[in-house]
N, C-alpha and C positions, 0 to 999 in steps of 0.2 A: 449419631451418638445417642446413647441411652440418656435418660433422665438424670441419673446419677452423675455422669460425666458433665452433662451441662450445668447441673447446679454447681459442681466443683469449679468450672471454668468461670462462671458468673460471679461465685462468691470471691474468687481472686479478683476479678476485675473491679467489683465494687469495693473491696478492701483496700485496693490501690487508689480508690476514689476517682477511677477513670469513668468517662461518660460515654453515651452513645450518639452523641450529637457535637457539631462544631461549636466552638466558643465564640460568642458575639456579645456586644454590649447593649444591643437594641431590643427592646421589648416593647415598642410601640405597636398598638393595634393596626391591623391592615385595613385599607379601605378597598372597596370594590372599584374598578376602573370607572373614572368620571364621577364618582359619589363625592358629596360635601358633607360632613356630618355637622350638626350644630354643637353647641357648648356642652350638651347634657347627654348626647347619644352618639354611638359610632356605629358605622355600617361594618357588619362582619365580613370576614374575608369568605369568598365562594369557595366551596370544598368539593364540589362534584360537577361532573360533565354538564355544562350549560350550553344551550343553544344560543344562537346570535340573534339580535334584535332584528326583525324583518319589517319592511315598510314598503308600500306602493302608493303612489299619488294618482289621483283621477280628476279630470275636468269636471266642474259643476257649472252653475249660473255665476253671474257677477257679485262679487262681494258677500260670500256666504258668511252669515253672522249667526247661526243657530243650527244645532243637530240633534235629533233624538233618535233612539233605536227601539223597534218593537221586539221584544223579547221572543214573542212567539214565531215570527218570520225571519228575524236577524236581519231585517231592513232598516236602512239608515234614511231618515228624511231630512234633507239638507234645506235650510232656509237661505234662498238667494235674496239678501238685502239690498245688494247693489249699492248705489250712493244715495240711499234712502228713497230709491225709486224701482227696486226690484220687485217682481210679481210672480215670482215661481218657486216651486219646491222641488229639488232633484230627489229621485228615490233610487237608492242603491241597494243592491242584494250583495251581502257579505258572503264570502266564499270560505272554503276550508283553509285557505291561505290568503294573505292580503292580495296578492295579484290576481286572484280569481274573483274579485269584486267585479259586479257588472252593473250598468245602468238600466234600471227597470222602466222608469217613467219620468216625464217632466210635467209637473202639475201647475195650473195657473191659480193663484190664490189673490189675496188682497194686496196692498201696496207695503213694501218693506217689511216682509215677514221676519219674525224674530224666534225666540227659543220656544220650542213646542214641546208637547207632552203626549204621551200615549194613554187613552183609556182602555185598559186591558179588558174592562168588562164589556165594552161595545165594540171593540175592535176598530178603533178610531184614533186619529192624530188630531190634535186641537192646535193650530197655528195662528199665534196673535200677529195681526197685521198692525204695525206701529203707527203708519200714516193713515191707514184707513179707519182705525178704531173699531176693528172687527175681529173676529176669530173665524177662521176658515176650519171646516170639520171634514177630514178626509176619510173615506172609507179604505181600510188597508187592503181588504180584498180586491177592490175594483180600481184603486188609486184614483178615485173621482170624489170631487168636492160635493158633499151632500147636504151640506148647510153652511150658511154664513150668518154668525151670531153678533149683533151689535154690543160692544161692550164700553168701557170708559174710554178717555183719551189717551192715546199713546200706549196701547198694551205691549209690554216687552217680554213677558214670559208666563208660561203656563205650568201648573203642577197639578197632579191628579190625587185626590183624597178619596181611596177606595171604599172606606166606611161609609163615607157620605154619597158615594157615587157623583162627586162634584168635581169640575175642573176650576181651580183657582187661577185668576188672571191679575197680575200686578200691572197696574196702569201708571204710566210714568208722566204724561204731559198734564198741563192744566193744574199744577200744584202737585200731582202725583200721589194724592192720599187715598185713592179708592182702590179697593180690591173687589173684583168682580167674580160672582160664583156662577158657573153654568152646570145645572143639572143634566148629566149625560143622558138620561132617559127622555126628558122632555124637552131639553134644550132651553128651558126657561132660565131667567136670570135673576139675581139679587145682588145687593152689594153692601159694603160696610166701609168705613174709614178708619184710617190708623193715624195717630198724632203726628207722625212726622211728615216729611213731604219729599217728593221726587223719588218715588219708588223704583227700585232698580233690579229687583229679583224677588222670586218667591219659591219655596220648596215645602215638601210635606214629610213628616215622619209618619209612615202608616202603620208603625207598632204603637207609638203613643197617641197618634191622632193629632199631634200639634202641627200647626203651620207657622212657617217661618218667612218673615219679609223683611227685606233691607231697603233702607232709605238713603240714597247717595248723599243728598244734601244734609240730612240730619245725623250721619255717621252712627247709624244705630240698626240694631237687629231687634224686630218686633216678635215676640212669642204670642201666638194666637190660638184661642180655644172658644169654640161657640161664637165664632165673629167678634170676639172681644179680645183686646190686647191684654193679656196677663202678666207680661213682663217685658221690660226694655233693656237691652244690653248694650252699654256704651262702647262703641268700637275704638273711641278715641279721636280727638281732633285731626282732622285731615285724613281720615280713614278712607272716605269715599268708597264705600263698598260697593262693588259692581256685580258680583256673583255669589251664588249661595247654594249648597248642596248638604244633604243630610245622610249620615251613616247611621242606618237604622240598627246596625249590629253592635255599634259602640255607643249609641245614643250621644253623638256628636254633631255639631254643625260646622261645617267649613265655610268661611266667608272670605272672598277675595277682597282685599283692602290694598290701599296704595303701598307698594313696595313689599307685598308679602301676602300670606294666607293667615287668618286668625281662626283658631280652633275654640269653639264654645261647648262646654259640657251641658247636655241637655237636661240632666238631673238637677243642676244647681243654677242654670242660666248665668253661669260666670265663665270668664275667659280662661282657658287652660294654657295656652301658649300661642306665639306667633312665629311662623316660619319666614325667613326673608326669601323673596322670588323677584324675577324681572317684573316689570309692570305689566298687567294684564287684565283681562275682563271676566271671562267665565271660569268654570272649573268643572271637573266630572270626578265621581268617585266609583271605585270598585270596592263595595262595602265588604264582601268577604275576604278580599285580600288586604283591606284597610291601606288602599293606595289611591292617591288623589292626583289627577292630571291637570296640569296648569299651562294652558297655551299662553305664552309671554309676549305676544306681539313680536316686535323686533328684537325682543330677548330670548326668542326661541321657544321651545317646548319642553317641558320637564314633568317628572313624576316625583311627588312626595311620598315617602314610605311612612306609614304611621308608627312603626315600632320594629326596629331602631329608626329613629328619625333621620331621614337622609333626602338629598335632591340629587337627582340623577338626570341629565339630559336624554331626550328622546328626539327622533327625526321628525321634522315637519316641513311645510313649504314656507311661502312668504307671507308674514305676518298673521300668525296663528291666532285665533281669537276665541273659539269655543270647542268644546270636545264632548263625546258621549262615549259610554263603555258597552260593549256587547256582551251577551251571555257567555261567549267563549273566551272573554278577556281581551278581545281585540279593541283597540281604542280608535276612534274616528275624530279627527282634528280638522277643523274648517281653516283654511288659509285665505283670509279676506282680500288679500292684494294678489293672490295667485289665482284667484278664481277657480280654487280646487279644494279637494279634501286629501288627506294623508291617512291611510289605514296601517295601524301600527300593531305588529305581533311582537310582544316582549318576549326576552328570553325565559326558559322554564325556571330559572332560579328565582324570579320574581314571585312565583305561586307555589314555592316550598313553605309550609306553615313554620312560622317563626315565633318563639316565646322569649320575652325580655324579662329577665328576673331584675327586679328593681329595689330589693331590700335584702340584706345580709343575715336577716334572722332565720331561724330554722323553721319556725310557725308563727302565725299571726293570731291563731284561734278563729279566725273567721276567713271565709273566702269571697271572691267578687266584691272586693273593696278598693279596687283600684290600684292594689300593691301585689305583686306577685313574687313570693319567695321561692327558694330552689325547690323545695318539696313540692310546693303546688305545681311548678312547672313540670316536674316529673310526672305527677298525677294527671296533668292534662295531656301530656305525651302519651300515656299509657291508656287513657280514656276513662280512667276511675273517677275523673272529675270532668264536669262540662263547664266551660267559661261562660260567666255572664257578661253583660254589656260593659261594665266597668273594667273587668280584668281583659276583655277583648281590645281595649285600647292599648294593651302592652303586647299585642300580637299582630302579625301581619302574614301576607301570603296565603293564607287559608285557615280553616278551623282544624286544630291539632286533634289528635286522637289515635286509637289504636290502629286505625287502617292507614295511616300516613307516616312518612318518614319525616319527623319534626325536628327542628333545631332549637336548641335552648342557648340563648345569649345573655349577656350581662350589661346592665345599663352603666354608662360611663361615669355618671355622677355618684351612684351607690358603689361602684367597683372601679376606681380610678387607676390609672397606669402607676404602679409602684416606683419609688425611688430606686435607683440601681442596686440590686443585691438585697433589697428588703422584701419582706413577705407582703403579698398583696392582701386585700380584704378577705378575712377569715370567715367562712360559714361554720359554725360549730354545730355539728348534727347531734340530736339526741337519741336517735336510732338510725338504722339504715334507710337509705332512700329506697323507693321501688326500684325494681329492675329496669334497665334501660335495653331496649331492643327494637325490632321492626324497622331497623334502619335509621333510628333516631341518633341525634349527634349533641354532644355538649361542646360548646365553642367558648372556651375561657378567655383566650387571647392574653394569658399570663395575668390576669386581673382578679382571679378568684383562687382561695386556697380552701378545700374542704378538710375540716379537722374531725377526727373521730375520738377526741380525747375524752369524752364523756360517754362513749359508746362502749357497751360491754363487749370484751373480746372473747367471751366464751358463751355461746359457740363463737367461732372465728367471725368477725364482722369484715364487710367489704365497703370501701368508700363509694365505689361504683361497681355494681355488679351487672354484667351484660348478659342477657338471656337470648332466647329465640329471635332470630331475624338479623342478628348482628347490629352493631352500632359503631359510632365514631366518637372518640375523645381527644380534643385538642386543646392546648393552651391552658390546662387544669392542673393545679397542684393539690396532691392528696396525701395526707399525714396522719399518724397515729390510729390507724385502723388495724384490723388483723391483717388485711390485705389491701393495698391501694386500689387496684382494679382485678376483678375477678371474671374471667371469661368462660361461658358455657353455651350450650346450644349450637345451632348451625347458623350460617349466614357471614358475611363478610365483616369483620372487626379491623378497625384502623385505631392504633394507639399512636398518637403523633404523626407527623407528615414530613419531617425534615426541614420545616421552616421554623424561624423564631417564634412567630406568634403561635404555631401549632405545637410547640414543645410542652410536654408535660413533665412535672417533677414528682416522682414517686418515690418518697423517702421517708425514713422514720417510721415504717409501719412494723407492727409486731412480728410477722412473718415474712410476706413477699411484697415486692413492689407490683409486680404483675403475676397473677397465677392462672394458667390456661388449663382448665379442667378437661373440656370436650369439644374442642374447637380445631378445625383444621384449615381455617382461613383467616387467621389472624396476622396483621403486619404491625410490627413495633418498630418506630422509626424516628430517630432524631430526639430522644428524650433524656432527661437527666433522671437517672435511677440510682439512689443511694447517696445523693448528694444535696446541698442546699439549693435553693432556686436559682442562684447565679452559677452552680456548678463548681464552685471554688473551695467549698467545705464539705468534709465527708460527713454524711447523715445516712448511715446504713439502715436498711432493713433488717430485722432480727435474724432472718434465716438466709435467704438469698434474694437476688434483685428480680429474677424472672424465673418462675417454676412452671415447667411444661410437663403435664401428664404423658406418660409414655404412648398413650393411644392418641394423642394429638398431634399428628404428623402434618406436614405441608405448610407450616407456618413460616413467616419471614421476620427474622429479628435483625 
């Protein structure tokens, strides 16, 4: 059929107020399998081929209670704490898949080894021995202990400060107020005290140079610079913090507390939010993906996605207690009752860059302020803007840009589920958005309407213009532009997917709902075109619903 005939057919269809999808009353956003959203954020539906989660479990020593991974060799060093009497570290070589993990060595250290850290400058692992009151220094190349350094009483965790070339050690016993510093070149020590007591963890932000110590009995997070506490964050009565990790890309500190994880903003030293989880001890971060791994003891093992905020279970063994993340994204979790570790490879969807739009304005006038508007999201996706630490807090999976297929989602607090038949939150654009392409996606889930009511229609404007590399638009309502969605370039294009959450409403535009200029790989499925958002009232586009250039063959409507 030529384009003229297609226009006549579609005009007749839309004049009769018919639609291209089944009618249903539900517009609730979809959750990924096993995901639990908090009150302000929802997990997006997964939209493309995902690989399954894969895991393998390996025997180590008794009661493993610490693990660190050397990024240069991809080796995991597992501290076998035992019943406070273990004396070994198991070295595992991670493979291309979890099942390819092998045991490299078992190294004798002090008594009750805990959370170790890697000195990347000296190619060594520093292992705190809680009962011995020492730190064992392991040469990574030889898997041999090359030094034993006396520190304070009850050392429980090490953290490396690269700029200072110092290993910080949190000491828990004898009041637990002492932090010991070990110079990794000379192995000489110094120490300082913090005002709280019963230190239970320590971490370093190697971008800002700040050190963070937690005190279990004091329910506090201490911010340290130049051996001095410069701020104290009250974590609340009964918090009992037991683990701490720093996301250097978002400048946020994640703290294990009783019944959850508290996130602290490093720029203000204030609590951002708390996510409820099972009771647990340690935690580990994948900073680039903005994902935090929480071994929950008898409550299992889970991953917390930074944006959108969700909690999803992952496989582990008996009584998972600590975790570490490898450069390839594999997670190693210790199972303290199982005398084992589980190596987990998440599905590919976890590492697709995701951007969460958190405000319905067209522009804020500034960027990197911890609020992302739709225009910024498009600019982050096309690489014309680079996110700073504050805006990275609204992203996960990886860093967006021109070379990645990014997904744009919408915060549930700013873009709530509308009442039946009502328009969702409206973003009124002052001008066209940058073109979408490179496999990027907009996932509106029926909670956003793009309005072009103040955009000049001459030359004709488009609510979303799709260019080279193709793109996907799901669950987005577009109104009052010259054209709702204009498609050009090459690459697969998906407009709607046949689901309720993926249904677009492309209506009330000056000329077309969809216009395909030069693409032969476009699928248009399950949308409302020329009707209200509930499909019950005619709201036609000025010319036709779908306009296909005669040169654009091979499309599926």
